[in-house]
N, CA, C, O and the ligand as a Tripos MOL2 file, in Angstrom:
@<TRIPOS>MOLECULE
protein
  305   303    77     0     0
PROTEIN
NO_CHARGES

@<TRIPOS>ATOM
      1 N          -2.7530  -19.6420   -1.6750 N.3       1 MET1
      2 CA         -1.9990  -18.7970   -2.6140 C.3       1 MET1
      3 C          -1.4770  -19.6480   -3.7820 C.2       1 MET1
      4 O          -0.9070  -20.7150   -3.5540 O.2       1 MET1
      5 N          -1.6630  -19.1990   -5.0050 N.am      2 PRO2
      6 CA         -1.1290  -19.9620   -6.1400 C.3       2 PRO2
      7 C           0.3920  -20.0130   -6.0880 C.2       2 PRO2
      8 O           1.0460  -19.1550   -5.4940 O.2       2 PRO2
      9 N           0.9310  -21.0400   -6.7260 N.am      3 LYS3
     10 CA          2.3860  -21.1340   -6.7730 C.3       3 LYS3
     11 C           2.9530  -20.0540   -7.6810 C.2       3 LYS3
     12 O           2.2860  -19.5610   -8.5900 O.2       3 LYS3
     13 N           4.1750  -19.7090   -7.4130 N.am      4 GLY4
     14 CA          4.8690  -18.7950   -8.3120 C.3       4 GLY4
     15 C           4.7420  -17.3340   -7.9500 C.2       4 GLY4
     16 O           5.2700  -16.4740   -8.6550 O.2       4 GLY4
     17 N           4.0440  -17.0350   -6.8540 N.am      5 ILE5
     18 CA          3.9690  -15.6300   -6.4640 C.3       5 ILE5
     19 C           5.2740  -15.2240   -5.7970 C.2       5 ILE5
     20 O           5.7210  -15.8360   -4.8270 O.2       5 ILE5
     21 N           5.8580  -14.1940   -6.3350 N.am      6 MET6
     22 CA          7.1070  -13.6960   -5.8040 C.3       6 MET6
     23 C           6.8260  -12.4140   -5.0460 C.2       6 MET6
     24 O           6.3240  -11.4420   -5.6100 O.2       6 MET6
     25 N           7.1490  -12.4210   -3.7830 N.am      7 LYS7
     26 CA          6.9680  -11.2130   -2.9950 C.3       7 LYS7
     27 C           8.3340  -10.6940   -2.5940 C.2       7 LYS7
     28 O           9.1050  -11.3810   -1.9230 O.2       7 LYS7
     29 N           8.6160   -9.4980   -3.0060 N.am      8 THR8
     30 CA          9.9000   -8.8880   -2.7040 C.3       8 THR8
     31 C           9.6710   -7.6910   -1.7910 C.2       8 THR8
     32 O           8.9890   -6.7350   -2.1620 O.2       8 THR8
     33 N          10.2350   -7.7530   -0.6190 N.am      9 ILE9
     34 CA         10.0700   -6.6510    0.3270 C.3       9 ILE9
     35 C          11.0690   -5.5430    0.0020 C.2       9 ILE9
     36 O          12.2560   -5.7970   -0.1990 O.2       9 ILE9
     37 N          10.5760   -4.3430   -0.0450 N.am     10 LEU10
     38 CA         11.4430   -3.1840   -0.2680 C.3      10 LEU10
     39 C          11.4700   -2.3320    0.9970 C.2      10 LEU10
     40 O          10.6610   -2.5150    1.9060 O.2      10 LEU10
     41 N          12.3900   -1.4260    1.0340 N.am     11 ASP11
     42 CA         12.5190   -0.5500    2.2010 C.3      11 ASP11
     43 C          11.6160    0.6700    2.0390 C.2      11 ASP11
     44 O          11.8710    1.5510    1.2170 O.2      11 ASP11
     45 N          10.5620    0.6980    2.8390 N.am     12 PHE12
     46 CA          9.6220    1.8170    2.7410 C.3      12 PHE12
     47 C          10.3270    3.1510    2.9680 C.2      12 PHE12
     48 O           9.9890    4.1610    2.3510 O.2      12 PHE12
     49 N          11.3030    3.1350    3.8560 N.am     13 ASN13
     50 CA         12.0060    4.3770    4.1820 C.3      13 ASN13
     51 C          12.8940    4.8920    3.0620 C.2      13 ASN13
     52 O          13.4220    6.0020    3.1310 O.2      13 ASN13
     53 N          13.0530    4.0590    2.0150 N.am     14 SER14
     54 CA         13.8510    4.5160    0.8830 C.3      14 SER14
     55 C          13.0500    5.4290   -0.0470 C.2      14 SER14
     56 O          13.6090    6.0480   -0.9530 O.2      14 SER14
     57 N          11.7590    5.5040    0.1790 N.am     15 LEU15
     58 CA         10.9280    6.3780   -0.6530 C.3      15 LEU15
     59 C          11.1570    7.8390   -0.2710 C.2      15 LEU15
     60 O          11.5120    8.1370    0.8690 O.2      15 LEU15
     61 N          10.9550    8.7440   -1.2200 N.am     16 PRO16
     62 CA         11.0110   10.1690   -0.8820 C.3      16 PRO16
     63 C           9.9180   10.5230    0.1280 C.2      16 PRO16
     64 O           8.8800    9.8640    0.1880 O.2      16 PRO16
     65 N          10.1590   11.5530    0.9070 N.am     17 GLU17
     66 CA          9.2020   11.9530    1.9420 C.3      17 GLU17
     67 C           7.7950   12.1770    1.3860 C.2      17 GLU17
     68 O           6.8050   11.7950    2.0110 O.2      17 GLU17
     69 N           7.7150   12.7920    0.2210 N.am     18 SER18
     70 CA          6.3970   13.1070   -0.3390 C.3      18 SER18
     71 C           5.6250   11.8310   -0.6520 C.2      18 SER18
     72 O           4.4130   11.7540   -0.4480 O.2      18 SER18
     73 N           6.3520   10.8270   -1.1530 N.am     19 GLU19
     74 CA          5.6740    9.5680   -1.4560 C.3      19 GLU19
     75 C           5.2970    8.8280   -0.1870 C.2      19 GLU19
     76 O           4.2400    8.2020   -0.1080 O.2      19 GLU19
     77 N           6.1710    8.9070    0.8040 N.am     20 LYS20
     78 CA          5.8540    8.2390    2.0670 C.3      20 LYS20
     79 C           4.5570    8.7880    2.6480 C.2      20 LYS20
     80 O           3.6630    8.0280    3.0220 O.2      20 LYS20
     81 N           4.4640   10.1040    2.7200 N.am     21 SER21
     82 CA          3.2560   10.6570    3.3270 C.3      21 SER21
     83 C           2.0350   10.3680    2.4670 C.2      21 SER21
     84 O           0.9370   10.1710    2.9870 O.2      21 SER21
     85 N           2.2240   10.3410    1.1570 N.am     22 TYR22
     86 CA          1.1150   10.0030    0.2690 C.3      22 TYR22
     87 C           0.5970    8.5930    0.5610 C.2      22 TYR22
     88 O          -0.6070    8.3850    0.7100 O.2      22 TYR22
     89 N           1.5080    7.6350    0.6410 N.am     23 PHE23
     90 CA          1.0700    6.2540    0.8440 C.3      23 PHE23
     91 C           0.5510    6.0130    2.2540 C.2      23 PHE23
     92 O          -0.2520    5.1070    2.4760 O.2      23 PHE23
     93 N           1.0030    6.8120    3.1980 N.am     24 LEU24
     94 CA          0.5060    6.6570    4.5630 C.3      24 LEU24
     95 C          -0.8880    7.2460    4.7260 C.2      24 LEU24
     96 O          -1.6280    6.8830    5.6400 O.2      24 LEU24
     97 N          -1.2310    8.1550    3.8300 N.am     25 GLU25
     98 CA         -2.5140    8.8470    3.9830 C.3      25 GLU25
     99 C          -3.5640    8.4060    2.9760 C.2      25 GLU25
    100 O          -4.7490    8.3220    3.2960 O.2      25 GLU25
    101 N          -3.1160    8.1240    1.7470 N.am     26 GLU26
    102 CA         -4.0670    7.7560    0.6980 C.3      26 GLU26
    103 C          -4.3070    6.2540    0.7700 C.2      26 GLU26
    104 O          -3.7080    5.4890    0.0140 O.2      26 GLU26
    105 N          -5.1690    5.8410    1.6630 N.am     27 THR27
    106 CA         -5.3660    4.4080    1.8890 C.3      27 THR27
    107 C          -6.8380    4.0540    1.7590 C.2      27 THR27
    108 O          -7.7100    4.9210    1.7060 O.2      27 THR27
    109 N          -7.0770    2.7820    1.7120 N.am     28 TRP28
    110 CA         -8.4520    2.2850    1.7260 C.3      28 TRP28
    111 C          -8.5160    1.1580    2.7380 C.2      28 TRP28
    112 O          -7.7490    0.1990    2.6510 O.2      28 TRP28
    113 N          -9.4280    1.2640    3.7020 N.am     29 CYS29
    114 CA         -9.6200    0.1820    4.6600 C.3      29 CYS29
    115 C         -10.9180   -0.5330    4.3280 C.2      29 CYS29
    116 O         -11.9940    0.0650    4.3580 O.2      29 CYS29
    117 N         -10.8090   -1.8250    4.0090 N.am     30 GLY30
    118 CA        -11.9800   -2.6020    3.6570 C.3      30 GLY30
    119 C         -12.8800   -2.8870    4.8540 C.2      30 GLY30
    120 O         -14.0790   -3.1180    4.6940 O.2      30 GLY30
    121 N         -12.3050   -2.8700    6.0440 N.am     31 LYS31
    122 CA        -13.1110   -3.1480    7.2250 C.3      31 LYS31
    123 C         -13.9170   -1.9180    7.6440 C.2      31 LYS31
    124 O         -15.1160   -1.9990    7.9110 O.2      31 LYS31
    125 N         -13.2270   -0.7860    7.6940 N.am     32 CYS32
    126 CA        -13.9360    0.4640    8.0180 C.3      32 CYS32
    127 C         -14.7780    0.9250    6.8290 C.2      32 CYS32
    128 O         -15.7140    1.7110    6.9760 O.2      32 CYS32
    129 N         -14.4160    0.4120    5.6370 N.am     33 ASN33
    130 CA        -15.0840    0.8320    4.4170 C.3      33 ASN33
    131 C         -14.9320    2.3340    4.2010 C.2      33 ASN33
    132 O         -15.8600    3.0130    3.7620 O.2      33 ASN33
    133 N         -13.7580    2.8290    4.5140 N.am     34 GLU34
    134 CA        -13.4900    4.2690    4.4220 C.3      34 GLU34
    135 C         -12.1320    4.4960    3.7580 C.2      34 GLU34
    136 O         -11.1850    3.7470    3.9990 O.2      34 GLU34
    137 N         -12.0420    5.5250    2.9280 N.am     35 PRO35
    138 CA        -10.7440    5.8830    2.3740 C.3      35 PRO35
    139 C          -9.9770    6.8090    3.3120 C.2      35 PRO35
    140 O         -10.5500    7.4430    4.1980 O.2      35 PRO35
    141 N          -8.6760    6.8670    3.0950 N.am     36 ASP36
    142 CA         -7.8280    7.9040    3.6850 C.3      36 ASP36
    143 C          -7.8250    7.9470    5.2110 C.2      36 ASP36
    144 O          -7.6840    9.0140    5.8080 O.2      36 ASP36
    145 N          -7.9830    6.7760    5.8370 N.am     37 LEU37
    146 CA         -7.8690    6.7430    7.3000 C.3      37 LEU37
    147 C          -6.4220    6.7270    7.7340 C.2      37 LEU37
    148 O          -6.0870    7.0980    8.8590 O.2      37 LEU37
    149 N          -5.5670    6.2910    6.8210 N.am     38 GLY38
    150 CA         -4.1420    6.2350    7.1350 C.3      38 GLY38
    151 C          -3.7470    4.8720    7.6620 C.2      38 GLY38
    152 O          -4.5780    4.1050    8.1490 O.2      38 GLY38
    153 N          -2.4570    4.5880    7.5510 N.am     39 ILE39
    154 CA         -1.9180    3.3230    8.0440 C.3      39 ILE39
    155 C          -0.6890    3.5800    8.9010 C.2      39 ILE39
    156 O          -0.0360    4.6180    8.7970 O.2      39 ILE39
    157 N          -0.3960    2.6120    9.7440 N.am     40 VAL40
    158 CA          0.8560    2.6190   10.5020 C.3      40 VAL40
    159 C           1.6130    1.3360   10.1540 C.2      40 VAL40
    160 O           1.0550    0.4220    9.5460 O.2      40 VAL40
    161 N           2.8680    1.2780   10.5410 N.am     41 GLU41
    162 CA          3.7300    0.1290   10.2520 C.3      41 GLU41
    163 C           3.7050   -0.2390    8.7730 C.2      41 GLU41
    164 O           3.4200   -1.3850    8.4240 O.2      41 GLU41
    165 N           3.9980    0.7150    7.9080 N.am     42 PRO42
    166 CA          3.9280    0.4510    6.4700 C.3      42 PRO42
    167 C           4.9950   -0.5290    6.0010 C.2      42 PRO42
    168 O           6.1000   -0.5900    6.5400 O.2      42 PRO42
    169 N           4.6320   -1.2840    4.9910 N.am     43 GLU43
    170 CA          5.5630   -2.2060    4.3540 C.3      43 GLU43
    171 C           5.4070   -2.0420    2.8510 C.2      43 GLU43
    172 O           4.2980   -2.0670    2.3170 O.2      43 GLU43
    173 N           6.5300   -1.8770    2.1890 N.am     44 LEU44
    174 CA          6.5240   -1.7090    0.7360 C.3      44 LEU44
    175 C           7.0030   -3.0080    0.1110 C.2      44 LEU44
    176 O           8.0320   -3.5540    0.5080 O.2      44 LEU44
    177 N           6.2580   -3.5000   -0.8640 N.am     45 TYR45
    178 CA          6.7030   -4.7350   -1.4990 C.3      45 TYR45
    179 C           6.2030   -4.8470   -2.9270 C.2      45 TYR45
    180 O           5.2820   -4.1500   -3.3510 O.2      45 TYR45
    181 N           6.8440   -5.7480   -3.6480 N.am     46 ILE46
    182 CA          6.4540   -6.0410   -5.0270 C.3      46 ILE46
    183 C           5.9540   -7.4750   -5.0740 C.2      46 ILE46
    184 O           6.6180   -8.3890   -4.5850 O.2      46 ILE46
    185 N           4.7970   -7.6660   -5.6540 N.am     47 GLU47
    186 CA          4.2510   -9.0050   -5.8050 C.3      47 GLU47
    187 C           3.6510   -9.1170   -7.1920 C.2      47 GLU47
    188 O           2.8890   -8.2470   -7.6140 O.2      47 GLU47
    189 N           3.9900  -10.1840   -7.9050 N.am     48 ASN48
    190 CA          3.5060  -10.3410   -9.2840 C.3      48 ASN48
    191 C           3.7580   -9.0920  -10.1270 C.2      48 ASN48
    192 O           2.9100   -8.6810  -10.9190 O.2      48 ASN48
    193 N           4.9250   -8.5040   -9.9450 N.am     49 GLU49
    194 CA          5.3350   -7.3290  -10.7160 C.3      49 GLU49
    195 C           4.4810   -6.0990  -10.4290 C.2      49 GLU49
    196 O           4.5500   -5.1140  -11.1640 O.2      49 GLU49
    197 N           3.6830   -6.1470   -9.3770 N.am     50 ARG50
    198 CA          2.9510   -4.9680   -8.9630 C.3      50 ARG50
    199 C           3.4960   -4.5310   -7.6170 C.2      50 ARG50
    200 O           3.9830   -5.3370   -6.8240 O.2      50 ARG50
    201 N           3.3990   -3.2320   -7.3860 N.am     51 LYS51
    202 CA          3.9690   -2.6810   -6.1650 C.3      51 LYS51
    203 C           2.8450   -2.3310   -5.2040 C.2      51 LYS51
    204 O           1.8270   -1.7620   -5.5980 O.2      51 LYS51
    205 N           3.0420   -2.6790   -3.9440 N.am     52 TYR52
    206 CA          2.0100   -2.4250   -2.9500 C.3      52 TYR52
    207 C           2.6070   -1.8090   -1.7010 C.2      52 TYR52
    208 O           3.7770   -2.0120   -1.3790 O.2      52 TYR52
    209 N           1.7730   -1.0540   -1.0070 N.am     53 VAL53
    210 CA          2.1020   -0.6530    0.3500 C.3      53 VAL53
    211 C           1.0300   -1.2600    1.2490 C.2      53 VAL53
    212 O          -0.1630   -1.0540    1.0270 O.2      53 VAL53
    213 N           1.4560   -2.0020    2.2560 N.am     54 SER54
    214 CA          0.4860   -2.5130    3.2100 C.3      54 SER54
    215 C           0.8050   -1.9300    4.5770 C.2      54 SER54
    216 O           1.9320   -1.5150    4.8480 O.2      54 SER54
    217 N          -0.1920   -1.9080    5.4150 N.am     55 GLY55
    218 CA          0.0110   -1.4020    6.7600 C.3      55 GLY55
    219 C          -1.2350   -1.6680    7.5660 C.2      55 GLY55
    220 O          -2.1520   -2.3480    7.1060 O.2      55 GLY55
    221 N          -1.2670   -1.1330    8.7700 N.am     56 LYS56
    222 CA         -2.4330   -1.3480    9.6230 C.3      56 LYS56
    223 C          -3.2480   -0.0680    9.6940 C.2      56 LYS56
    224 O          -2.7250    1.0280    9.8960 O.2      56 LYS56
    225 N          -4.5530   -0.2540    9.5210 N.am     57 CYS57
    226 CA         -5.4800    0.8740    9.6030 C.3      57 CYS57
    227 C          -5.3290    1.5790   10.9550 C.2      57 CYS57
    228 O          -5.2630    0.9250   11.9950 O.2      57 CYS57
    229 N          -5.2750    2.8990   10.9340 N.am     58 THR58
    230 CA         -5.1020    3.6450   12.1860 C.3      58 THR58
    231 C          -6.3520    3.5810   13.0520 C.2      58 THR58
    232 O          -6.2940    3.8700   14.2470 O.2      58 THR58
    233 N          -7.4830    3.2040   12.4570 N.am     59 VAL59
    234 CA         -8.7400    3.1690   13.2090 C.3      59 VAL59
    235 C          -9.0160    1.7880   13.7950 C.2      59 VAL59
    236 O          -9.2560    1.6600   14.9950 O.2      59 VAL59
    237 N          -8.9820    0.7480   12.9460 N.am     60 CYS60
    238 CA         -9.3870   -0.5770   13.4130 C.3      60 CYS60
    239 C          -8.2250   -1.5500   13.5510 C.2      60 CYS60
    240 O          -8.3760   -2.6050   14.1670 O.2      60 CYS60
    241 N          -7.0600   -1.2110   12.9850 N.am     61 GLY61
    242 CA         -5.8970   -2.0830   13.1130 C.3      61 GLY61
    243 C          -5.8560   -3.2180   12.1030 C.2      61 GLY61
    244 O          -4.9090   -4.0030   12.0980 O.2      61 GLY61
    245 N          -6.8600   -3.3160   11.2560 N.am     62 GLU62
    246 CA         -6.8390   -4.3240   10.2000 C.3      62 GLU62
    247 C          -5.7920   -3.9390    9.1620 C.2      62 GLU62
    248 O          -5.4790   -2.7610    8.9890 O.2      62 GLU62
    249 N          -5.2500   -4.9510    8.4690 N.am     63 SER63
    250 CA         -4.2810   -4.5940    7.4540 C.3      63 SER63
    251 C          -4.9820   -4.0050    6.2410 C.2      63 SER63
    252 O          -6.0280   -4.4880    5.8070 O.2      63 SER63
    253 N          -4.3850   -2.9590    5.7100 N.am     64 ALA64
    254 CA         -4.8980   -2.2800    4.5290 C.3      64 ALA64
    255 C          -3.7890   -2.2940    3.4930 C.2      64 ALA64
    256 O          -2.6280   -2.0350    3.8100 O.2      64 ALA64
    257 N          -4.1470   -2.5950    2.2670 N.am     65 ILE65
    258 CA         -3.1510   -2.6860    1.2020 C.3      65 ILE65
    259 C          -3.5310   -1.7240    0.0870 C.2      65 ILE65
    260 O          -4.6750   -1.7070   -0.3660 O.2      65 ILE65
    261 N          -2.5710   -0.9290   -0.3490 N.am     66 SER66
    262 CA         -2.7770   -0.0510   -1.5010 C.3      66 SER66
    263 C          -1.8570   -0.5090   -2.6140 C.2      66 SER66
    264 O          -0.6730   -0.7570   -2.3860 O.2      66 SER66
    265 N          -2.3930   -0.6210   -3.8080 N.am     67 GLU67
    266 CA         -1.5290   -0.8860   -4.9450 C.3      67 GLU67
    267 C          -0.9740    0.4360   -5.4390 C.2      67 GLU67
    268 O          -1.7010    1.4240   -5.5400 O.2      67 GLU67
    269 N           0.2980    0.4520   -5.7410 N.am     68 ILE68
    270 CA          0.9230    1.6600   -6.2540 C.3      68 ILE68
    271 C           0.8380    1.6350   -7.7700 C.2      68 ILE68
    272 O           1.4520    0.7930   -8.4270 O.2      68 ILE68
    273 N           0.0850    2.5500   -8.3050 N.am     69 ILE69
    274 CA         -0.0430    2.6550   -9.7510 C.3      69 ILE69
    275 C           0.9540    3.7030  -10.2110 C.2      69 ILE69
    276 O           0.7850    4.8940   -9.9490 O.2      69 ILE69
    277 N           1.9860    3.2560  -10.8920 N.am     70 GLU70
    278 CA          3.0150    4.2120  -11.2880 C.3      70 GLU70
    279 C           2.6920    4.8660  -12.6190 C.2      70 GLU70
    280 O           3.2130    5.9350  -12.9360 O.2      70 GLU70
    281 N           1.8310    4.2240  -13.3980 N.am     71 ASN71
    282 CA          1.4050    4.8200  -14.6480 C.3      71 ASN71
    283 C           0.1720    5.6730  -14.3710 C.2      71 ASN71
    284 O          -0.8770    5.1480  -13.9970 O.2      71 ASN71
    285 N           0.2920    6.9610  -14.5500 N.am     72 GLU72
    286 CA         -0.8020    7.8440  -14.1530 C.3      72 GLU72
    287 C          -1.8480    8.0420  -15.2330 C.2      72 GLU72
    288 O          -2.8170    8.7750  -15.0350 O.2      72 GLU72
    289 N          -1.6620    7.3990  -16.3660 N.am     73 ILE73
    290 CA         -2.6490    7.5380  -17.4310 C.3      73 ILE73
    291 C          -3.8780    6.7050  -17.0890 C.2      73 ILE73
    292 O          -3.7840    5.4970  -16.8750 O.2      73 ILE73
    293 N          -5.0140    7.3560  -17.0420 N.am     74 LYS74
    294 CA         -6.2390    6.6390  -16.7330 C.3      74 LYS74
    295 C          -7.0660    6.4720  -17.9880 C.2      74 LYS74
    296 O          -7.2760    7.4140  -18.7510 O.2      74 LYS74
    297 N          -7.5230    5.2650  -18.1800 N.am     75 GLU75
    298 CA         -8.2660    4.9850  -19.4070 C.3      75 GLU75
    299 C          -9.7040    4.6030  -19.0740 C.2      75 GLU75
    300 O         -10.2390    3.6330  -19.6110 O.2      75 GLU75
    301 N         -10.3070    5.3570  -18.2050 N.am     76 GLU76
    302 CA        -11.6850    5.0210  -17.8210 C.3      76 GLU76
    303 C         -12.6800    5.7550  -18.6930 C.2      76 GLU76
    304 O         -13.8880    5.5980  -18.5190 O.2      76 GLU76
    305 ZN        -10.0370    0.3050    9.3950 Zn       77 ZN77
@<TRIPOS>BOND
     1     1     2 1
     2     2     3 1
     3     3     4 2
     4     3     5 am
     5     5     6 1
     6     6     7 1
     7     7     8 2
     8     7     9 am
     9     9    10 1
    10    10    11 1
    11    11    12 2
    12    11    13 am
    13    13    14 1
    14    14    15 1
    15    15    16 2
    16    15    17 am
    17    17    18 1
    18    18    19 1
    19    19    20 2
    20    19    21 am
    21    21    22 1
    22    22    23 1
    23    23    24 2
    24    23    25 am
    25    25    26 1
    26    26    27 1
    27    27    28 2
    28    27    29 am
    29    29    30 1
    30    30    31 1
    31    31    32 2
    32    31    33 am
    33    33    34 1
    34    34    35 1
    35    35    36 2
    36    35    37 am
    37    37    38 1
    38    38    39 1
    39    39    40 2
    40    39    41 am
    41    41    42 1
    42    42    43 1
    43    43    44 2
    44    43    45 am
    45    45    46 1
    46    46    47 1
    47    47    48 2
    48    47    49 am
    49    49    50 1
    50    50    51 1
    51    51    52 2
    52    51    53 am
    53    53    54 1
    54    54    55 1
    55    55    56 2
    56    55    57 am
    57    57    58 1
    58    58    59 1
    59    59    60 2
    60    59    61 am
    61    61    62 1
    62    62    63 1
    63    63    64 2
    64    63    65 am
    65    65    66 1
    66    66    67 1
    67    67    68 2
    68    67    69 am
    69    69    70 1
    70    70    71 1
    71    71    72 2
    72    71    73 am
    73    73    74 1
    74    74    75 1
    75    75    76 2
    76    75    77 am
    77    77    78 1
    78    78    79 1
    79    79    80 2
    80    79    81 am
    81    81    82 1
    82    82    83 1
    83    83    84 2
    84    83    85 am
    85    85    86 1
    86    86    87 1
    87    87    88 2
    88    87    89 am
    89    89    90 1
    90    90    91 1
    91    91    92 2
    92    91    93 am
    93    93    94 1
    94    94    95 1
    95    95    96 2
    96    95    97 am
    97    97    98 1
    98    98    99 1
    99    99   100 2
   100    99   101 am
   101   101   102 1
   102   102   103 1
   103   103   104 2
   104   103   105 am
   105   105   106 1
   106   106   107 1
   107   107   108 2
   108   107   109 am
   109   109   110 1
   110   110   111 1
   111   111   112 2
   112   111   113 am
   113   113   114 1
   114   114   115 1
   115   115   116 2
   116   115   117 am
   117   117   118 1
   118   118   119 1
   119   119   120 2
   120   119   121 am
   121   121   122 1
   122   122   123 1
   123   123   124 2
   124   123   125 am
   125   125   126 1
   126   126   127 1
   127   127   128 2
   128   127   129 am
   129   129   130 1
   130   130   131 1
   131   131   132 2
   132   131   133 am
   133   133   134 1
   134   134   135 1
   135   135   136 2
   136   135   137 am
   137   137   138 1
   138   138   139 1
   139   139   140 2
   140   139   141 am
   141   141   142 1
   142   142   143 1
   143   143   144 2
   144   143   145 am
   145   145   146 1
   146   146   147 1
   147   147   148 2
   148   147   149 am
   149   149   150 1
   150   150   151 1
   151   151   152 2
   152   151   153 am
   153   153   154 1
   154   154   155 1
   155   155   156 2
   156   155   157 am
   157   157   158 1
   158   158   159 1
   159   159   160 2
   160   159   161 am
   161   161   162 1
   162   162   163 1
   163   163   164 2
   164   163   165 am
   165   165   166 1
   166   166   167 1
   167   167   168 2
   168   167   169 am
   169   169   170 1
   170   170   171 1
   171   171   172 2
   172   171   173 am
   173   173   174 1
   174   174   175 1
   175   175   176 2
   176   175   177 am
   177   177   178 1
   178   178   179 1
   179   179   180 2
   180   179   181 am
   181   181   182 1
   182   182   183 1
   183   183   184 2
   184   183   185 am
   185   185   186 1
   186   186   187 1
   187   187   188 2
   188   187   189 am
   189   189   190 1
   190   190   191 1
   191   191   192 2
   192   191   193 am
   193   193   194 1
   194   194   195 1
   195   195   196 2
   196   195   197 am
   197   197   198 1
   198   198   199 1
   199   199   200 2
   200   199   201 am
   201   201   202 1
   202   202   203 1
   203   203   204 2
   204   203   205 am
   205   205   206 1
   206   206   207 1
   207   207   208 2
   208   207   209 am
   209   209   210 1
   210   210   211 1
   211   211   212 2
   212   211   213 am
   213   213   214 1
   214   214   215 1
   215   215   216 2
   216   215   217 am
   217   217   218 1
   218   218   219 1
   219   219   220 2
   220   219   221 am
   221   221   222 1
   222   222   223 1
   223   223   224 2
   224   223   225 am
   225   225   226 1
   226   226   227 1
   227   227   228 2
   228   227   229 am
   229   229   230 1
   230   230   231 1
   231   231   232 2
   232   231   233 am
   233   233   234 1
   234   234   235 1
   235   235   236 2
   236   235   237 am
   237   237   238 1
   238   238   239 1
   239   239   240 2
   240   239   241 am
   241   241   242 1
   242   242   243 1
   243   243   244 2
   244   243   245 am
   245   245   246 1
   246   246   247 1
   247   247   248 2
   248   247   249 am
   249   249   250 1
   250   250   251 1
   251   251   252 2
   252   251   253 am
   253   253   254 1
   254   254   255 1
   255   255   256 2
   256   255   257 am
   257   257   258 1
   258   258   259 1
   259   259   260 2
   260   259   261 am
   261   261   262 1
   262   262   263 1
   263   263   264 2
   264   263   265 am
   265   265   266 1
   266   266   267 1
   267   267   268 2
   268   267   269 am
   269   269   270 1
   270   270   271 1
   271   271   272 2
   272   271   273 am
   273   273   274 1
   274   274   275 1
   275   275   276 2
   276   275   277 am
   277   277   278 1
   278   278   279 1
   279   279   280 2
   280   279   281 am
   281   281   282 1
   282   282   283 1
   283   283   284 2
   284   283   285 am
   285   285   286 1
   286   286   287 1
   287   287   288 2
   288   287   289 am
   289   289   290 1
   290   290   291 1
   291   291   292 2
   292   291   293 am
   293   293   294 1
   294   294   295 1
   295   295   296 2
   296   295   297 am
   297   297   298 1
   298   298   299 1
   299   299   300 2
   300   299   301 am
   301   301   302 1
   302   302   303 1
   303   303   304 2
@<TRIPOS>SUBSTRUCTURE
     1 MET1         2 RESIDUE 1 A MET
     2 PRO2         6 RESIDUE 1 A PRO
     3 LYS3        10 RESIDUE 1 A LYS
     4 GLY4        14 RESIDUE 1 A GLY
     5 ILE5        18 RESIDUE 1 A ILE
     6 MET6        22 RESIDUE 1 A MET
     7 LYS7        26 RESIDUE 1 A LYS
     8 THR8        30 RESIDUE 1 A THR
     9 ILE9        34 RESIDUE 1 A ILE
    10 LEU10       38 RESIDUE 1 A LEU
    11 ASP11       42 RESIDUE 1 A ASP
    12 PHE12       46 RESIDUE 1 A PHE
    13 ASN13       50 RESIDUE 1 A ASN
    14 SER14       54 RESIDUE 1 A SER
    15 LEU15       58 RESIDUE 1 A LEU
    16 PRO16       62 RESIDUE 1 A PRO
    17 GLU17       66 RESIDUE 1 A GLU
    18 SER18       70 RESIDUE 1 A SER
    19 GLU19       74 RESIDUE 1 A GLU
    20 LYS20       78 RESIDUE 1 A LYS
    21 SER21       82 RESIDUE 1 A SER
    22 TYR22       86 RESIDUE 1 A TYR
    23 PHE23       90 RESIDUE 1 A PHE
    24 LEU24       94 RESIDUE 1 A LEU
    25 GLU25       98 RESIDUE 1 A GLU
    26 GLU26      102 RESIDUE 1 A GLU
    27 THR27      106 RESIDUE 1 A THR
    28 TRP28      110 RESIDUE 1 A TRP
    29 CYS29      114 RESIDUE 1 A CYS
    30 GLY30      118 RESIDUE 1 A GLY
    31 LYS31      122 RESIDUE 1 A LYS
    32 CYS32      126 RESIDUE 1 A CYS
    33 ASN33      130 RESIDUE 1 A ASN
    34 GLU34      134 RESIDUE 1 A GLU
    35 PRO35      138 RESIDUE 1 A PRO
    36 ASP36      142 RESIDUE 1 A ASP
    37 LEU37      146 RESIDUE 1 A LEU
    38 GLY38      150 RESIDUE 1 A GLY
    39 ILE39      154 RESIDUE 1 A ILE
    40 VAL40      158 RESIDUE 1 A VAL
    41 GLU41      162 RESIDUE 1 A GLU
    42 PRO42      166 RESIDUE 1 A PRO
    43 GLU43      170 RESIDUE 1 A GLU
    44 LEU44      174 RESIDUE 1 A LEU
    45 TYR45      178 RESIDUE 1 A TYR
    46 ILE46      182 RESIDUE 1 A ILE
    47 GLU47      186 RESIDUE 1 A GLU
    48 ASN48      190 RESIDUE 1 A ASN
    49 GLU49      194 RESIDUE 1 A GLU
    50 ARG50      198 RESIDUE 1 A ARG
    51 LYS51      202 RESIDUE 1 A LYS
    52 TYR52      206 RESIDUE 1 A TYR
    53 VAL53      210 RESIDUE 1 A VAL
    54 SER54      214 RESIDUE 1 A SER
    55 GLY55      218 RESIDUE 1 A GLY
    56 LYS56      222 RESIDUE 1 A LYS
    57 CYS57      226 RESIDUE 1 A CYS
    58 THR58      230 RESIDUE 1 A THR
    59 VAL59      234 RESIDUE 1 A VAL
    60 CYS60      238 RESIDUE 1 A CYS
    61 GLY61      242 RESIDUE 1 A GLY
    62 GLU62      246 RESIDUE 1 A GLU
    63 SER63      250 RESIDUE 1 A SER
    64 ALA64      254 RESIDUE 1 A ALA
    65 ILE65      258 RESIDUE 1 A ILE
    66 SER66      262 RESIDUE 1 A SER
    67 GLU67      266 RESIDUE 1 A GLU
    68 ILE68      270 RESIDUE 1 A ILE
    69 ILE69      274 RESIDUE 1 A ILE
    70 GLU70      278 RESIDUE 1 A GLU
    71 ASN71      282 RESIDUE 1 A ASN
    72 GLU72      286 RESIDUE 1 A GLU
    73 ILE73      290 RESIDUE 1 A ILE
    74 LYS74      294 RESIDUE 1 A LYS
    75 GLU75      298 RESIDUE 1 A GLU
    76 GLU76      302 RESIDUE 1 A GLU
    77 ZN77       305 GROUP 0 **** ****
């Protein structure tokens, strides 16, 4: 890991219910190679000024990380 990475853990339970269920369901597991399998044991944190939710895939138990994009404007 490069130096200078700041990881700040936030309280996942402080999120509104709608956001909690969204982040628990809208996931990507790189091992299963499947979206939306869901995660358990979620952790909310900020790293390099980006916000992430990590947790364990409900299928394989591998950790899955979702970046939270708060700006909904898509420029694709
Ligand atoms: Zn998985």
